N, C-alpha and C positions, 0 to 999 in steps of 0.2 A: 660172640655177641649175637643178638637176635637178627639183625639185618632188616631189610624192608621188603614190602610186598611186590611181587612180580606176577602180574596177571594180564594177559593180552589176548585180544581176539582179532581175527582178520577174515576177509571174505574172498571167495574164489569162484571161478567159473570153469566151464568145460574147456574153453579155449582162452588162454591168457590174453587179457586186453593189452594193447600197445599203449605205452605211456611215454610222454616226452619229458626229458630231464635236462636241465641246464647245468653244465659243468662249471668249474671255477674259472676256466678260460673264456666263459661266455658262450661256448658252442652248445647247441642243442642236439641231443642224441635221443634215439628211440630205444626203449627197453620193453621187452615183452614180460608181463607179469606171470608168475607161476600159475599153472592150471591146477585143477583138482587132482589130476593124475601125477603132476610133479610133486605135489604135497604128499600124496600117498606113497610115492616111491621113496621120498626122503624119510618119511616116518617108518617105512618098512625096512629101511637101511639097505636098499637096493644098490648094488655097485654102480658107481658113476653118479649117484644122486646124493651122496653123503660124504663128499671129500673133506668137509670140515671136521669130521670125526676121525681121530687117530686109529681107534680100534672099535669099529662098528659092531654092535651086538643087536640081535633081533629084539624087537619091543615085546614087552609083556602086556597082554590084553587084560585089562582090569574090569572092563564093562563093555557089553555089546559085542560088536564085530571088529574085524581088523580094519586098518585105514583104507585098504584097497576096496573092501566091500562098502565102506562108508562113501567112497568116491562114486561107486556104482549106484548106490541109492540116490546120491545127489544128481547123477546124470539121468536116472529114471524120472525123478521129480521134474527136472528141467525140460525133459522131452514133452511133458504134458502141460507145463506151466505157460501162463500168458503174462504179458506186461500190462501196465496200467491202461493201455489203449485197446486191450483185447487181442493183441497180436501174439503170434508164437514167440516164445522167448528166444532171443538171439544166443548164438554160441558163446558170446562173451558176457552173457547175462549171469549175474551172481546166483549160485545155487548151493554153496557149502560154506558153513561157518566153522572155522577152525580156531582153536585157542591153545594157549600155553599157560601153565601155572607152575612156578618153580620155588624152590627153597634153597637158601645158601648152603654150600657144601659143608660149611662148619656146623650146620645143624642136622647132619645126617642122622643123628640119634633120634631126632623128632620127625623123621620123614614118614614113618608109618602113620602117625597121628595126623599129620598134615594131609597125606594122601587120602585117608579115609574121610576126613572132614571135607576136602575139596570135592570128592566124588559125590557125597551126599548133597553138597550145595549145588553142584551141576544138575543133579537129578531134579531138585526142587525148582531151579531156575529155568531149565529147558524142557523138563518133563519128558513126554514121549518123543520129542524132537531130538533128544540126545541119543546118538546111535553108537558112539564109540569113545572109550577112554583108554589110553595106553600109557605105559611107563617107559622112560628112557633113563638109564643109569650110566651111560657110556660117554657122557660129556662132563664139562667142568662142574655143573650143578645138577642135582637130580630134578627131574621135571616130568610133568604130565602133558600129553597132547589130548585134546578132546575135539569131537566133531559132532555137529548138529545139522539136521536137514529139515526144511519146512514140511508141514503136513500137506497133503494133496490139495486142500482148499486154500492154503495160505499163499501169500506173496512173501518173497524173501525178506522184505522190510519188516514183516511181523516177527521175524526171528532175531533180527539185529536191533538192539536197543537204541543205538544212535540213529540209524537210518529210519526207524519207526517214528521217533520223535520229530525228525526233520520232515518226514512225509506228512505228518499231522499238521505241522505248522504251514507247510506249503499249501495244503488244502484250504487253509484259512486265507490264502492270498498274501502271505508274508513274503518279504524280500529274502534274497540269498543270505544276507548277513544274519537275519533272524533265524533262518533255517540252520545255519552253522552254529549259532549259539545254542539252539535247542539240541543239536547233535552233541555238542561238547558237554552240555549239562547232563544229558542222559548217560553219556559214557562215564562221567564222574560219578553219577548215581550207581552205575553198575559196579565200579571199583569200590564204592562205599559199601554196597551190599556184600560184596565178597569179603571186605575187610571186617565188617561187623560180625559176620558168621564164621569166618575162617582166620583171616590175618591176625586180628587182635588176640584171638585165643591161642595163637602160636607164637605170641610175643613179637610180631612183626610191626614195623612202622608203616603208616599209610603211604608215605613218600620218602625218598632218600634224602640225605643231608645236602646233596649238591643243588637240588632244585630250590631248596629254601635257604641256601647259603648258611646253613647252621655251622657253628664252630665245632671243632673236634670235641670239646668238652660238652657242649650242648647235645651233640649226637650220642656220646657215651652215656650221658645222663638219661636221655630219652630211651635208649636201648635197655638200660637197667630198669627203668620204669615200666617199659612194655613187657619185659620178662616177668616182673612182679605182678602186673595186672593179669597176664596170661596164667600164671600160677594160681592166682586167686580165683579166676574164672573156672579153672579145671578142678581145683580141690575145694574151693569154698573156704579158704583159710580166713579167719577174722583179722589176723594181724599179718601184714606183709613184711614189716621190719620191726626189729626190736628197738631200734633207735628212732624215737619220734622226731628228733631234730633232723635226722637224715631224711626221713619221709617227707617232712615239710619242705626241705630244700629241693628234693626231687620233684615234688608237686609244683613248686614255684617255677622251676626251670621248664618243666613239661608244659605249663600254661604259657610261658613265654614263647616256646617253640610253636605251639598251636596258634598263637596270635600272629607270629611271623608268617606262618603258613597261610593264614587267612589274608594277610596283606598281599602276599604274592599272588594268591588266587584272584584278588580284586584287580591287581595290576595287570594280570593276564587278560581279564575280561575287558579292561580299558584298552589294552593293546589290540585285542581282536576287533573291537569297535573302531579303533583308529585305522586298522588295516582295511576295513570295509570302506571307510571314507576315502582312503588313498586309492583303492582300486577303482572307485567310482570316478575320481578325478583323472586317473590314468585313462579310463575309458573315454572320457570327454576329450582329452588331449589327442587320443588316437583317432577319434572321429574328426578332429580339426586338421589332422596332418594333410589329407588330400587337398583341402582348401588352401593351406599355407603353401603347399608345393605348386598349386595352380597360380597363386598370386606372386610367386617369386620372380618370374620374368618381368612383370610390371614394376616390381619394386626395384629391380636392378636397372631397368630403363630410366626410372625417375631419378635414381641415385646418380646415374651417368650424366643425365641432363643437368642436374643440379651442380655437379662437379664442373661441367663445361662452362656454365654461367658464372661460377665463382672464380674461375681461373684468371680472367682479365682483371678483376678487382684485386685479387691477391698479387698479381704482377705489378699493378700500379702502386699498391702499398709498399712493396719491396723497394721500388724505385725511390719513393719518398723517403723511406728510412735511410737509404744509401746517401741521398742528397743532404739530409739533416746531419748525418754522421760526418760528412766531408766538410 
């Protein structure tokens, strides 16, 4: 079957930033993110940096330089770059955009076409900023790694679609929630662009069945439809199916899947908006914690005083009840 699109980008710095993570037990631990050198070592299949691969094989360079040279280019750019305040870029400042594009192992016969189409799309998307594309065939699914570095006069946000959109909204004085929305919208647009030019022509679905909670039947129908559309786009066939009733059924199910996908996208946007509201309320509560802690002794004292005053009255009521009962 056709499968669904897997296209992902990530950002890295010369020195991996320290991030805090909360485990299931509630404990917070610190984790250092991979640096550009770690990424290069993993891509080059250096011993000790690719333990997740059973039989590591050297990558095949399809465009530009090797991953290690791409990391060096990113470090050179970072050494002369400045942040938004005109200061020298910190060592944990982002300087390399790295990405992955993969095809299901069951589609290995289509790998060459997918690989060629992806490289052409990357060239158009990142232009001269694209410095390297390599191929890995030693894992479960064939995939490409690509690397891009900003131009000398650029800021890193100019290279990353999501960060660029968020920065533009921030300049307008918008709040963090609106910046996050702009970021997510730009990243969805990036996925859509890749899907329009590459994914749909390879018979891939835009998203997988799990995210949309599609039934197995709906997913199989959608995959068959996607493969038919891809065939038509590649060959220009006027007729996709000999059975027009089958074609009508497939189109109807395909439309229902797309409607469901839109509903979940809307629900996701509502959830993100609700999350911003909850975060704001949490912030207000955290600001009031010191005041509540300061008022606690007075509250305990008032409670103790009220209890002492009520004790004689309670004792008198108990005596009266005993008298009545006897």
